[in-house]
N, C-alpha and C positions, 0 to 999 in steps of 0.2 A: 378600251374604254368600256364603261358600264352602260348597259342598254335598258330599257325600262321594259323589255320582253324576257330579260335574263336575270334582273336583279330584285332582291327583296330587302326590305328594313328589317333589323333585330334589335329591339329595346331591350337592354338588359338590367333588370333588378333596379329600376328607378322607383324606389317604395318609401313609404310615408315615414319609417322611422329611421332610414339611413340617409335619404336625400338630402333633411336638414344639416347633416354633419359633414356634407360635400362642400369643399371649398368652391365659392362663387357659383353656389348652388340655384340662385335666382336666373343667373344668365345660361347655365346649363339646361335647366327647365326651359327657359324660352326658346333656345336653340332647337333643342329635342322638340318641342310642340311645332316648331316651324316645320322643321325636318319630316315629321308624321304627317301633317297636313299637306305638305307637298308630295310626298309619297303617295299619299290616298288621291290626290287630284290626278295623279299619272298613273293610278291602278296598279300600284306595287303591293303585293302581299306586306302585311306589317305583322311579324311576330312579335311578343311580349315574353318575358320570363320574369318570375319572382323567386328571389332565394329564401327558402324556409319562410313564407308567408305567415306560418303561426306564429313566429318570434318576432319577424321584421316588419308585418304587416303587410297591406296589399300595394298595388302600384299606387303613387302618389296621387291625390285627387286631382291636382292640377292638370294632370295630363289626361283625366276621363275624357273631356269633351274631345278632345282630337282624336284618341284609340277609339271611341264609341264602343262598338262590340268585338274588336280584335280579341283573339284567344290568348288566354294567360296560361302560360305552362309553369307549373310549379318544380323546382328542384331543389336538391340540397347538396349537389355537386357545384364546385365552382365552375368549371366548365360546362356549358349549354350543351356541349356536344357527349356529355357522360350522362345526360337523362334520355333514356330511350323515348320518351314522348316527343322531345324535343327534336330528334334525329328523325322520327316518322313525320314530325310536321314539317320540317325543311326539306326532305326528299318528297314529301307530296307535292310540293310546288314545283319540281322539276327545273329549278332555277340555280344557278351557280355563282352568281354574284352576290355578295351580301355586304351590306352597308351596316356598321354597327354604331349604335349610340348606348350610352349606359354609363353604370357604375358598379364597380369601382375600376379604374382604367387598368391597375396592376395586378388586379385578381381576376374577377371572371372576365372581365371584356379581354384581357391578354390571354388568359388559359383558352377561351373560346375562339379567339382569332388563331392562336396558334395550333389549336385542334383543326379548325375549319381549313386551314391551309394545308395541314395533312391529309384531310379526306379530299383536296382536290379541288376546293372553291377559292375563289378570288375574292379578297377581303379588304374593305375601305373601313376606315375608322375617321368618323367627324370628329376632329380634334375640339371643337366647341362645342360637342354634343355629348363628351366623355368627362368625367370626373373622378377623383378621390378625395379622401379626407385631405391629404395636402397636395401640393402642387408638386413637391419632390417625387411623390408617390405617382403621380399622374406622369410625369416627364420620365421616369423610370418605366413606366407601362408602355408609353407611347415607342421609347427608344427601343426596347426589346421587341415589340411587334414590327417596327420598321427593319431591324437587324435580321427579322425572319422573312421579311417580303410583303408585309402587309403595308397597302398605301394609306398614309395618313393625309387626309383631306380636310375640307370644311364643308359646312351644312350647304352654303352656296355653291361650293365647287362641285359637289356631287351634285345637285339639284340642276345645275346647268349642263351637266354632263348628261344626265338623263334626258333632259329636254332636247339638246341636240342643236335646235334652232329657234328663231324667234317667230317664226312662222308657223308654228304649231297651235293647235288651238288653245292649249293649256297654258300658253306662256304668260298672258295677261293675268291669270288668275295667280300663278304662281309668284310673279313678280309684285304683286300686291303684297304676299306674305313675306316676300324677302325685303323688300324696300321700308 
C-alpha cells in the first residue's frame, strides 16, 4: 500500500500546446487538478515536468492554481528518468512510491514508469489522470505498464489509499474535492 510518508506525485508534461490535442482533455485536466489538490492536502511532494517547453509551451494554465509554486523540470528526453535534474529532485525526497499523472500515456508516462520500476521505485498510474491523443494509444501505454508491474489505479483509489482512514484530519477536505 502507498503511504503519505513514502509517496509523491509526478505530473508529466501537461503542457498548454499538447493538452488540447489529448482525448477527453477536460476530464483528464479536472482529475489531475483534484489529484494535485489532494496530494497537497496530504503534504506529498509534487514534481512537474515539461517536455521541451520552448516548443510545446509551459504547463497548462488550468493547472497553475492547484500547482502553485511546484518546481517544474524541463526535459527533452521522453523518460523523466533520463533527465539528471529530475533524478536529483526525486532522490532528494527520499520517497520510493510514485503516483503518476500526465501525458502522453504511451510515450513519456510509459517510459518514465518503466525506468522508475527499474530503479526500484513502486509506481502507480492514475488511469483517469493520464491521456494520449487517441484512446488506442492510451490503452497500449496502460497495458505495457501493467505488464511490467505498474499498478493502474484511479485518482479516488490512490487518494483513499493515502488517507487510510476517515478518522484522519484531512478526510473531510479531501472528500469535498472528490465528491
